C-alpha positions as CSV (number, residue, x, y, z in Angstrom):
1,M,92.1,201.2,-65.5
2,S,94.5,198.4,-65.3
3,S,94.9,194.8,-66.1
4,G,97.2,192.0,-65.2
5,L,99.1,190.2,-67.8
6,P,98.7,186.4,-67.2
7,T,101.6,184.4,-66.2
8,T,100.3,181.2,-67.7
9,A,99.7,182.6,-71.4
10,A,101.3,185.0,-73.6
11,P,99.1,188.0,-74.6
12,L,98.1,188.6,-78.1
13,A,100.9,189.3,-80.6
14,E,99.1,192.3,-82.4
15,G,99.2,195.6,-80.4
16,A,98.2,199.3,-81.0
17,D,100.4,201.5,-83.2
18,D,100.8,205.2,-82.4
19,A,100.3,204.6,-78.6
20,I,101.9,204.6,-75.2
21,L,101.5,201.6,-72.9
22,P,102.2,202.3,-69.2
23,F,103.2,199.3,-67.0
24,A,104.4,198.3,-63.5
25,V,106.3,195.5,-62.1
26,E,105.6,195.8,-58.4
27,P,107.8,193.2,-57.1
28,L,110.7,195.0,-58.7
29,D,109.5,198.4,-57.6
30,L,109.5,199.3,-61.5
31,R,107.3,201.6,-63.4
32,G,107.6,202.3,-67.2
33,R,106.2,203.0,-70.6
34,S,106.6,201.5,-74.0
35,V,105.8,203.4,-77.2
36,R,105.0,202.0,-80.6
37,L,104.9,204.6,-83.7
38,G,103.8,203.6,-87.0
39,P,101.7,205.8,-89.3
40,S,102.5,208.9,-87.3
41,I,106.4,208.6,-87.5
42,D,106.0,207.6,-91.2
43,T,104.2,210.8,-91.9
44,I,106.7,213.0,-90.0
45,L,109.9,211.4,-91.8
46,R,108.5,211.1,-95.3
47,R,106.9,214.5,-95.4
48,H,110.6,216.1,-95.6
49,D,112.2,213.2,-97.4
50,Y,115.1,213.0,-94.9
51,P,118.0,210.9,-95.6
52,N,117.9,207.4,-93.8
53,P,120.5,208.3,-91.1
54,V,118.7,211.6,-90.3
55,A,115.2,209.9,-90.3
56,R,116.5,207.1,-88.0
57,L,118.0,209.8,-85.6
58,L,114.7,212.0,-85.6
59,G,112.6,208.8,-85.2
60,E,114.7,208.1,-82.1
61,A,114.1,211.6,-80.7
62,T,110.4,211.4,-81.5
63,A,110.0,208.2,-79.5
64,L,112.0,209.4,-76.7
65,T,109.8,212.6,-76.5
66,A,106.7,210.5,-76.4
67,L,108.0,208.2,-73.6
68,L,108.9,211.4,-71.7
69,G,106.1,213.7,-72.4
70,S,103.4,211.2,-71.9
71,S,104.1,211.6,-68.0
72,L,102.5,215.1,-68.3
73,K,99.1,215.3,-66.5
74,G,96.3,217.3,-67.9
75,E,97.4,220.1,-70.4
76,G,101.0,220.9,-71.1
77,R,103.8,220.7,-73.5
78,F,107.0,218.8,-73.4
79,Q,109.8,219.8,-76.0
80,L,113.0,218.0,-76.7
81,Q,115.7,220.1,-78.5
82,T,119.1,219.6,-79.6
83,K,121.6,222.3,-80.9
84,T,125.0,221.0,-82.0
85,D,128.0,221.3,-84.3
86,G,127.2,217.9,-85.8
87,P,125.7,217.2,-89.5
88,V,122.3,217.1,-87.7
89,E,122.5,220.8,-86.5
90,M,119.1,220.8,-84.7
91,I,116.3,218.5,-83.8
92,V,113.1,219.9,-82.1
93,V,110.2,217.4,-81.1
94,D,107.0,218.6,-79.4
95,Y,104.6,216.6,-77.4
96,E,101.4,218.4,-76.6
97,A,99.3,216.6,-73.9
98,P,97.3,214.6,-74.2
99,D,98.4,213.1,-77.4
100,R,99.8,215.3,-80.1
101,L,103.3,214.8,-81.6
102,R,105.4,216.8,-84.2
103,A,109.0,216.8,-85.2
104,T,111.7,218.4,-87.5
105,A,115.3,218.3,-88.0
106,R,117.9,220.6,-89.7
107,F,121.0,219.0,-91.2
108,D,123.9,219.5,-93.6
109,A,123.1,217.2,-96.4
110,S,126.8,217.0,-97.7
111,R,128.1,216.3,-94.1
112,V,125.4,213.6,-93.7
113,A,126.3,212.0,-97.0
114,A,129.9,211.9,-96.1
115,L,129.3,209.8,-93.1
116,G,127.5,207.1,-95.2
117,A,124.3,205.2,-94.9
118,K,125.2,203.5,-91.7
119,A,126.3,206.6,-89.8
120,K,125.9,206.4,-86.0
121,A,123.5,208.7,-84.0
122,A,126.6,210.1,-82.0
123,D,128.4,210.9,-85.2
124,L,125.4,212.9,-86.6
125,I,124.8,214.7,-83.3
126,G,128.4,215.7,-82.6
127,N,128.8,218.2,-79.6
128,G,126.4,220.8,-78.1
129,H,123.5,220.2,-75.8
130,L,120.1,218.6,-75.5
131,A,117.3,220.6,-73.8
132,M,114.2,219.1,-72.2
133,T,111.4,221.7,-71.5
134,I,108.2,221.2,-69.7
135,D,105.8,224.0,-70.0
136,Q,102.3,223.7,-68.3
137,G,101.0,227.2,-69.3
138,S,102.5,229.6,-66.9
139,T,106.0,231.0,-66.1
140,Q,106.0,229.3,-62.6
141,S,105.2,225.8,-64.3
142,R,108.0,226.0,-66.8
143,Y,111.0,223.7,-66.2
144,Q,114.1,223.0,-68.4
145,G,116.8,220.4,-68.0
146,V,119.9,220.5,-70.1
147,V,122.4,217.8,-70.8
148,A,125.8,218.3,-72.6
149,L,126.2,216.3,-75.8
150,E,129.7,215.0,-76.2
151,G,129.6,212.4,-78.6
152,Q,126.8,210.1,-76.9
153,G,123.6,209.1,-78.7
154,L,120.1,209.8,-77.4
155,E,119.6,206.9,-75.1
156,E,122.8,207.7,-73.1
157,A,121.9,211.4,-73.0
158,A,118.5,210.5,-71.5
159,H,120.3,208.3,-68.8
160,Q,122.7,211.1,-67.9
161,Y,119.8,213.5,-67.7
162,F,118.0,211.2,-65.2
163,R,121.2,210.8,-63.1
164,Q,121.9,214.4,-63.0
165,S,118.4,216.1,-62.8
166,E,115.9,213.7,-61.6
167,Q,118.2,211.2,-59.8
168,I,116.0,208.3,-60.6
169,P,117.6,205.1,-61.8
170,T,116.3,204.8,-65.5
171,R,116.9,202.9,-68.5
172,V,115.8,203.6,-72.0
173,R,115.9,201.8,-75.2
174,L,115.1,203.2,-78.7
175,A,114.8,201.7,-82.1
176,V,113.8,202.8,-85.7
177,A,113.5,200.9,-88.7
178,E,112.1,200.9,-92.3
179,Q,110.0,198.1,-93.0
180,V,107.7,196.6,-95.8
181,E,104.1,197.0,-95.0
182,G,101.4,196.3,-97.5
183,G,103.9,196.2,-100.3
184,E,105.5,199.6,-99.4
185,Q,108.3,200.7,-97.3
186,R,107.2,202.3,-94.1
187,W,109.1,203.9,-91.1
188,R,108.6,202.6,-87.6
189,A,109.8,203.5,-84.2
190,G,109.5,202.3,-80.7
191,G,111.0,202.7,-77.3
192,L,111.0,201.3,-73.7
193,L,111.7,203.4,-70.5
194,M,111.8,201.8,-67.1
195,Q,112.3,203.6,-63.9
196,F,113.2,202.1,-60.3
197,L,110.7,203.9,-57.9
198,P,110.9,202.1,-54.5
199,S,108.9,203.4,-51.6
200,S,112.1,203.8,-49.5
201,P,114.2,206.8,-50.8
202,D,117.3,205.1,-49.4
203,R,116.8,202.3,-51.8
204,M,116.7,204.7,-54.8
205,R,120.1,206.3,-53.8
206,Q,122.6,206.2,-56.5
207,A,126.6,206.6,-56.2
208,D,127.8,210.3,-56.2
209,L,129.6,211.5,-59.1
210,N,133.1,210.2,-59.5
211,P,135.6,212.2,-57.5
212,G,138.2,212.0,-60.2
213,D,141.7,210.7,-60.5
214,A,143.9,210.4,-57.3
215,P,147.2,212.2,-57.3
216,E,150.1,210.2,-58.8
217,G,151.4,207.5,-56.7
218,H,148.0,207.3,-54.7
219,E,145.4,204.7,-54.9
220,R,141.9,206.3,-55.2
221,L,139.3,204.7,-53.0
222,D,135.8,205.4,-54.1
223,E,133.9,205.9,-50.8
224,N,130.9,207.3,-52.4
225,A,130.3,203.9,-54.2
226,L,127.0,202.4,-53.1
227,P,125.7,198.8,-53.9
228,E,123.0,198.6,-56.4
229,D,119.6,197.5,-55.3
230,D,119.1,193.8,-56.3
231,A,115.8,194.5,-57.8
232,W,117.2,197.4,-60.1
233,V,120.0,195.1,-61.2
234,E,117.4,192.3,-62.2
235,A,115.3,194.9,-64.0
236,R,118.3,196.4,-65.8
237,S,119.5,193.2,-66.8
238,L,116.2,192.1,-68.4
239,A,116.2,195.3,-70.3
240,A,119.5,194.6,-71.7
241,T,118.1,191.5,-73.5
242,V,115.7,193.7,-75.6
243,E,116.5,193.7,-79.2
244,D,115.7,196.5,-81.7
245,H,113.3,194.4,-83.8
246,E,111.1,193.7,-80.6
247,L,110.5,197.4,-80.3
248,V,109.3,198.1,-83.8
249,D,108.1,194.7,-85.2
250,P,104.1,195.1,-85.6
251,A,103.9,191.3,-84.9
252,V,105.6,191.7,-81.4
253,S,103.1,194.1,-79.5
254,S,104.1,196.0,-76.3
255,E,102.2,193.6,-74.2
256,R,104.1,190.7,-75.8
257,L,107.4,192.1,-75.1
258,L,106.6,193.1,-71.5
259,Y,105.2,189.6,-70.9
260,R,108.4,188.2,-72.2
261,L,110.6,190.4,-70.0
262,F,108.6,190.3,-66.7
263,H,106.0,187.5,-66.7
264,E,107.8,185.7,-63.9
265,R,107.6,188.6,-61.8
266,G,104.0,189.7,-62.5
267,V,103.7,192.7,-64.8
268,R,100.6,194.8,-64.9
269,V,99.8,197.0,-67.9
270,F,97.4,200.2,-67.8
271,E,95.0,201.7,-70.4
272,A,97.0,202.6,-73.6
273,Q,97.3,206.2,-74.5
274,P,96.9,207.0,-78.3
275,L,99.2,209.3,-80.1
276,V,98.7,211.5,-83.2
277,E,100.8,213.3,-85.6
278,Q,99.5,216.8,-85.6
279,C,101.0,220.3,-85.9
280,R,100.3,223.2,-83.8
281,C,100.5,226.0,-86.6
282,S,97.7,228.0,-87.8
283,R,97.2,231.0,-89.9
284,E,96.4,233.1,-86.6
285,R,99.9,232.0,-85.1
286,V,101.5,232.8,-88.1
287,L,99.9,236.3,-88.2
288,G,100.7,236.8,-84.7
289,M,104.4,236.0,-85.4
290,I,104.7,238.4,-88.4
291,R,103.0,241.2,-86.3
292,S,105.7,240.7,-83.7
293,F,108.4,242.1,-86.2
294,S,109.0,245.8,-86.9
295,D,107.6,247.6,-89.7
296,E,111.0,247.5,-91.5
297,E,111.4,243.8,-90.8
298,R,108.1,243.0,-92.2
299,R,108.9,244.9,-95.5
300,D,112.0,242.8,-95.8
301,M,109.7,239.8,-95.7
302,V,107.9,240.6,-98.9
303,A,108.6,238.6,-101.8
304,D,108.6,239.7,-105.5
305,D,105.0,238.8,-105.7
306,G,104.0,241.4,-103.1
307,K,103.3,238.7,-100.5
308,I,104.7,237.3,-97.3
309,G,105.4,233.6,-97.4
310,I,105.9,231.3,-94.5
311,T,106.4,227.7,-94.4
312,C,106.2,225.7,-91.3
313,E,109.3,223.7,-90.5
314,F,107.3,220.9,-88.8
315,C,104.4,220.1,-91.4
316,S,105.6,222.0,-94.4
317,R,102.1,223.9,-94.7
318,R,102.7,227.1,-96.7
319,Y,101.0,230.2,-95.6
320,V,100.8,233.2,-97.9
321,V,99.9,236.7,-96.2
322,D,99.1,240.0,-97.6
323,P,101.2,242.7,-96.0
324,A,98.1,244.6,-95.3
325,E,96.7,241.9,-93.3
326,A,99.7,241.9,-91.0
327,E,99.7,245.7,-90.4
328,G,98.0,247.4,-87.5
329,E,97.9,246.5,-83.8
330,A,99.5,243.3,-82.8
331,A,97.1,240.5,-82.4
332,S,96.9,238.3,-79.0
333,E,99.3,236.0,-80.6
334,A,102.0,238.6,-81.0
335,G,105.4,237.6,-80.0
336,E,104.5,233.9,-80.2
337,S,106.7,231.9,-82.8
338,L,105.4,229.6,-85.1
339,H,106.9,226.8,-83.2
């Protein structure tokens, strides 16, 4: 189902929160998605009372995961995970098709505090790697792409991923803010993803990787350089005008933003896809995980009260298990982690 945005009148200002809006600008061979996260991201971030810099970073990661994961067709799971030496040691965000999101972050509180309230994402992340995993239910349909994190933020890491792995000209914009809604502070997040997808493969070609510096005394001629397609240059220039507030302000809907950017070219939007914050954990999964450990390891898990306690890192739900319940033959979930 699709609809054309009018070129003579702007769309309504109010748009849907917790939703992905696919769009296409056919004259520019452009396709993309816009995401708005309201109550879902507020629940995720407030549940753990993250410091503001960590909350903003995890909000960006969640918006990026929604933009990328929503391309899955049918059932499947997309996971974004960082593991670095920075103050935010790890981020994990899951998107489970067709609409479920969950996210968590591990961080060193003292190192985050030392950076101050306005710490940049790159400083919080540090050096390490970002992995993007697509799992559609079988070994054959599992794919993972890895990007080195070397002081860049999540937007640039996403650009690097598409240059290296997908070789699709792509632009991503992400924003997170805390705003007053109904007299209370609420977290919001948003994002925009655009991809240049012409029918001709030659038009989509990008320049090869930089060949490096020339020997001293010689001028390096980059013979691999390719002129950029005019349509992509135009689309990228328009995306550069997007301001952070336009991605998170509830008074500026995704439709209205897309109209501002592309109404002269004729932008079409498709049916919005709702998103919900929902964890995958369950008592059955917890039992399966516990049963995957050896008898000795399970004995070490028993607390002073004689029970095994497990807290989900995503939703903070607490599971208390009697050791006798975890004894015996492993259940079908054995070996599957809580994550």
